[in-house]
C-alpha positions in Angstrom: 65.0 156.7 122.3 65.2 156.0 125.9 64.3 152.9 127.8 61.2 152.5 129.4 61.4 152.2 133.4 61.1 148.3 133.4 63.6 148.2 130.8 65.9 150.7 132.8 65.6 147.8 135.6 66.8 145.0 134.2 69.6 146.9 132.3 70.7 148.5 135.7 70.4 145.0 137.2 72.8 143.3 134.7 76.4 143.5 134.9 77.3 145.1 131.3 79.3 147.3 129.5 79.4 148.8 126.1 82.3 148.8 124.2 82.9 151.2 121.0 86.0 150.5 119.0 86.3 153.7 116.6 88.7 154.5 113.7 88.3 157.6 111.7 84.2 157.9 112.3 84.2 161.3 113.5 80.6 161.9 111.9 78.8 159.4 113.5 81.0 159.2 116.7 79.4 161.8 118.8 75.8 160.7 117.9 76.4 156.7 118.5 78.0 157.9 122.3 75.3 159.7 123.1 72.4 157.4 122.2 74.7 154.5 124.2 74.5 156.6 127.0 70.9 156.5 127.2 70.8 153.1 128.1 74.1 152.8 130.4 77.0 154.9 131.5 79.2 151.8 131.4 81.0 152.5 128.2 84.4 151.7 126.8 85.5 153.3 123.9 89.0 152.1 122.3 90.2 155.0 119.7 92.2 152.6 117.2 94.9 155.4 116.4 92.4 157.8 114.6 93.6 160.4 112.3 90.8 162.6 112.1 89.1 164.6 114.8 88.3 161.5 117.1 90.5 162.6 119.9 89.2 166.1 120.3 85.4 164.5 120.1 86.4 162.2 123.2 87.8 165.0 124.9 84.0 165.8 125.9 83.1 162.4 127.0 86.0 162.4 129.8 83.6 160.6 132.2 84.0 157.6 130.2 86.8 155.1 129.9 88.8 155.5 127.1 91.8 153.4 125.5 93.8 155.2 122.8 96.0 152.9 120.5 98.9 155.2 119.3 98.5 153.8 115.7 95.8 151.6 113.7 96.0 148.0 115.0 93.0 147.0 113.7 89.5 146.4 114.9 90.1 142.9 116.5 92.9 144.3 118.6 90.7 147.0 119.6 88.3 144.6 120.7 90.6 142.3 122.2 91.9 145.3 124.4 88.3 146.6 125.3 87.4 142.8 127.0 90.4 143.2 129.0 89.9 146.2 130.6 85.9 145.0 130.9 87.0 142.1 133.0 89.5 143.7 134.8 86.3 146.4 135.7 84.3 143.2 136.7 81.6 143.2 134.1 79.9 139.8 133.3 78.9 141.0 129.6 80.3 143.4 126.9 78.2 144.6 124.1 79.8 145.7 121.0 78.8 148.3 118.7 80.3 149.9 115.5 81.0 153.2 115.7 79.7 154.0 112.0 76.3 154.9 112.8 74.7 151.6 111.2 73.3 150.4 114.4 70.6 151.7 117.0 71.6 151.9 120.5 67.8 151.3 121.2 68.3 147.8 120.5 70.5 147.4 124.0 67.6 146.3 125.8 66.9 143.2 123.4 70.4 142.0 124.1 69.8 142.0 127.9 66.5 140.7 127.5 67.4 137.5 125.4 70.4 136.9 127.8 68.1 136.9 130.7 66.7 134.0 129.0 69.6 132.0 128.2 72.2 133.2 130.2 75.9 133.2 129.1 75.3 132.8 125.4 77.0 134.8 122.8 74.3 136.8 121.2 75.0 138.2 117.4 72.6 141.0 116.2 70.8 140.0 112.5 70.8 142.5 110.4 68.1 142.8 107.4 70.6 142.0 104.5 68.1 142.7 101.5 66.8 146.2 102.7 67.8 149.3 100.7 71.6 150.5 100.5 73.2 147.5 101.9 76.4 147.2 99.8 76.6 143.7 97.4 79.7 143.1 98.9 78.2 143.4 102.6 75.5 141.0 101.6 77.7 138.5 99.8 80.5 138.6 102.8 77.9 137.8 105.0 76.7 134.7 103.0 80.3 133.2 102.6 80.9 133.8 106.2 77.6 132.1 107.0 78.4 129.3 105.3 82.0 128.5 106.6 80.5 129.5 110.2 78.1 126.4 109.9 80.7 124.1 108.1 82.9 124.6 111.1 80.6 124.5 113.9 77.6 123.0 113.0 74.9 126.1 113.5 73.4 128.1 111.3 73.3 131.6 111.6 71.8 134.5 109.8 74.3 136.9 110.1 77.7 136.3 111.6 79.4 139.6 110.3 77.3 142.0 112.8 79.4 144.0 115.0 76.5 144.6 117.2 76.8 141.6 119.8 76.9 140.6 123.3 79.6 138.5 124.6 79.8 136.4 128.0 83.5 137.7 129.0 84.3 135.3 131.3 83.6 132.2 129.1 85.4 133.3 125.5 88.5 132.2 125.1 91.4 133.9 126.7 94.0 134.0 123.7 93.4 135.1 120.4 95.4 135.1 117.2 94.2 137.7 115.1 93.8 141.6 115.2 91.6 142.5 112.2 88.1 142.4 111.0 88.8 138.4 110.8 88.9 138.5 114.6 85.0 138.5 114.7 85.0 135.3 113.1 87.5 133.7 115.2 85.9 134.4 118.5 82.5 132.9 117.3 83.7 130.0 116.1 86.3 129.3 119.2 83.6 130.2 121.8 81.2 127.6 119.9 83.8 124.8 119.9 84.0 125.4 123.5 80.5 125.0 124.1 79.2 128.6 124.1 75.4 129.0 122.7 75.7 131.3 119.6 72.4 132.8 118.4 71.4 135.4 116.5 68.4 138.0 117.7 67.0 140.6 115.4 68.5 144.3 115.1 67.6 147.4 113.3 70.3 148.6 110.8 70.9 151.6 109.2 73.0 152.2 106.0 73.6 156.1 105.4 76.0 156.2 102.3 76.7 160.2 103.2 77.8 159.4 106.7 78.9 155.7 106.8 82.9 154.8 106.4 83.6 151.7 105.9 87.7 150.5 106.6 86.9 146.8 105.1 89.5 146.4 102.5 88.0 143.9 100.2 91.4 141.9 98.9 93.6 142.5 101.6 90.7 141.5 104.5 88.9 138.8 102.4 92.5 136.9 102.0 93.1 137.0 105.8 89.6 135.7 106.4 89.7 132.9 103.7 93.3 131.9 105.6 91.4 132.0 109.0 88.8 129.6 107.7 90.9 127.6 105.7 92.8 127.0 109.6 89.8 127.2 111.2 88.1 124.0 108.7 91.3 122.3 109.0 91.0 122.2 113.0 87.3 121.6 112.5 88.0 118.5 110.3 90.9 116.9 112.5 90.0 117.5 116.3 86.9 119.5 117.2 84.4 116.8 115.2 86.2 113.5 116.0 86.2 115.3 119.7 82.5 116.1 119.7 82.0 112.9 118.2 83.5 110.8 121.0 82.0 113.1 123.7 78.5 112.5 122.5 79.4 108.7 122.8 81.4 108.7 125.7 78.2 110.7 127.6 75.6 108.5 125.9 77.5 105.3 126.5 78.5 104.1 123.4 76.2 101.1 123.2 73.2 103.3 123.2 75.1 105.8 121.2 75.5 102.8 118.4 71.8 102.1 118.6 70.1 105.3 118.6 72.6 107.4 116.2 73.6 105.0 114.0 71.6 102.3 113.5 68.4 103.8 114.3 68.9 107.2 113.1 66.4 109.1 110.4 68.5 108.0 107.8 67.1 105.8 105.3 69.3 102.3 104.8 70.3 103.5 101.6 71.7 106.8 102.9 73.5 104.8 106.3 75.2 102.2 103.3 76.3 104.8 101.4 77.9 106.7 104.4 79.7 103.2 105.4 80.5 102.9 101.6 82.1 106.7 101.8 84.1 106.0 104.8 85.5 102.4 103.6 86.7 104.2 100.4 88.2 107.6 101.9 89.8 105.1 104.5 91.7 102.8 101.9 92.3 105.4 99.4 95.7 106.8 99.5 95.0 110.0 100.2 97.2 109.9 103.5 97.2 113.2 105.8 94.0 114.5 104.3 91.3 111.3 105.2 89.5 112.9 107.9 89.1 116.7 105.6 87.9 114.6 102.7 85.5 112.7 104.8 83.9 115.3 106.4 83.6 117.3 103.4 82.1 114.3 101.4 79.9 113.6 104.0 78.5 117.3 104.2 78.2 117.4 100.5 76.2 114.4 100.0 74.2 114.9 103.4 75.4 111.7 104.8 75.9 110.3 108.0 79.0 111.8 109.3 79.7 109.4 112.2 78.9 106.3 110.2 81.1 107.4 107.7 84.2 108.2 110.1 83.3 105.2 112.1 84.0 103.3 108.6 87.0 105.1 107.6 88.7 103.3 110.7 89.5 100.1 107.9 92.9 102.1 107.9 92.9 102.1 111.8 96.8 101.4 112.3 96.8 97.1 112.9 95.1 97.0 109.5 97.4 99.1 107.6 100.0 96.5 106.7 97.0 94.7 104.7 95.7 97.7 103.4 99.2 98.4 101.7 99.5 94.8 100.8 96.1 94.2 99.1 96.7 97.8 97.4 100.2 96.5 96.1 98.5 93.4 95.1 95.7 94.9 92.8 98.0 97.4 91.6 100.0 94.7 90.0 97.2 93.3 87.8 96.5 96.6 86.3 100.0 98.3 86.2 102.6 96.8 83.6 106.2 97.2 84.9 109.3 94.8 85.0 108.9 93.7 88.3 105.7 94.2 90.0 106.0 94.7 93.6 104.5 92.3 96.3 104.6 93.0 99.5 107.2 90.4 101.6 109.7 90.5 104.4 112.4 91.9 102.4 110.3 95.0 101.2 111.7 98.5 102.2 110.0 102.0 101.8 112.2 103.1 98.8 110.8 99.9 97.0 106.8 101.3 97.4 107.9 105.0 96.8 109.7 103.2 93.4 106.3 101.6 92.6 104.0 104.8 93.8 101.5 104.4 90.6 101.2 100.7 91.4 100.5 101.3 94.9 98.3 104.4 94.0 96.4 102.9 91.3 95.7 99.9 93.1 94.5 101.6 96.3 92.0 103.4 94.5 90.6 100.1 92.6 90.9 98.3 96.2 88.7 101.4 97.6 86.3 101.4 95.1 85.7 97.7 95.0 85.7 97.5 99.2 83.5 100.2 99.3 80.9 98.8 97.0 81.1 95.1 98.7 80.6 96.7 102.0 78.1 99.3 101.3 76.0 96.2 99.5 76.3 94.1 102.3 75.8 96.9 104.9 72.6 97.6 102.8 71.2 94.1 103.0 72.3 93.4 106.6 70.3 96.8 107.7 67.3 96.1 105.6 67.0 92.7 107.2 67.7 94.3 110.6 64.6 96.9 110.0 62.5 94.2 109.1 63.3 92.1 111.9 62.4 95.0 114.2 59.2 95.9 112.6 57.8 92.1 112.7 
């Protein structure tokens, strides 16, 4: 299906190319390339070390820009080299389309029309994963990926694994760390962290068991994706979310941010108090090194205000740490039977604390629980009183 006159004018006025990574898809490659050429001559083919008839097929397309890898390096590396070539050729956007025949080139105008409405976005084609012939592993993998993408970025998408995408070449990160299928996760997460709008647009999809060849290896690739998500989640919790929190507060002004995003947020007083209790508990508990991860994980799990919880967790702010340690040891001395319970004084050493780790851990958990209940209840009473006063 060729573009209409108005669509063609729009395509011609937009600086974009189409990148086609391919590996052993000789059955569908020619059909994909011919369909793309109906919409643009700006095509970059990346032959990722194919061992079938791909090289012979591409000899018929000598007018197109081609990159040939001597060996199979992975889809991520193929896309990265395609991006590099597209930037060298001064294109502003790159549309990527898989060569296995599942995508329809007739959706290319949809990407171009959408990017006119919201320039510099990263667009991902959203497939109907409930239709006939969609492999169950693809549907499960997509739901798995969608969940972690939302956790890492706060953005909800219907499809994060589709290879039919439009990238703003000059805005996406310049350096990447993955080379295989997991690259398509890394690039959208890190682009979202940079502030690039990442969104879905609906596309058609065809799963033809007779022609489609998938190179996804469930165990190896799923393992790499899991490792990548572990790294991304850790980075999100320890750096990205606190960074974004501080940026929002600074941009709005800390006083206004405190009033609007905390005191006057849409959460009920109970949920605000629960967030404070969670923050205090995590801040005092003995999970040093994992407190931020635990905090955001439980806040997300119980749908509590992350900002309030994060602020409340600063009861373990460095100047307060000696008091937290002392209180934990003192509390633990009442519950742990030892010949010489450890009490903090000027002669205490780190070795002394290590030898009495049980006393400290037990005391810390009890102190954290008691403090969480106390500050949670106190904050609930204060917030309730503040709300009544505001109404009056």
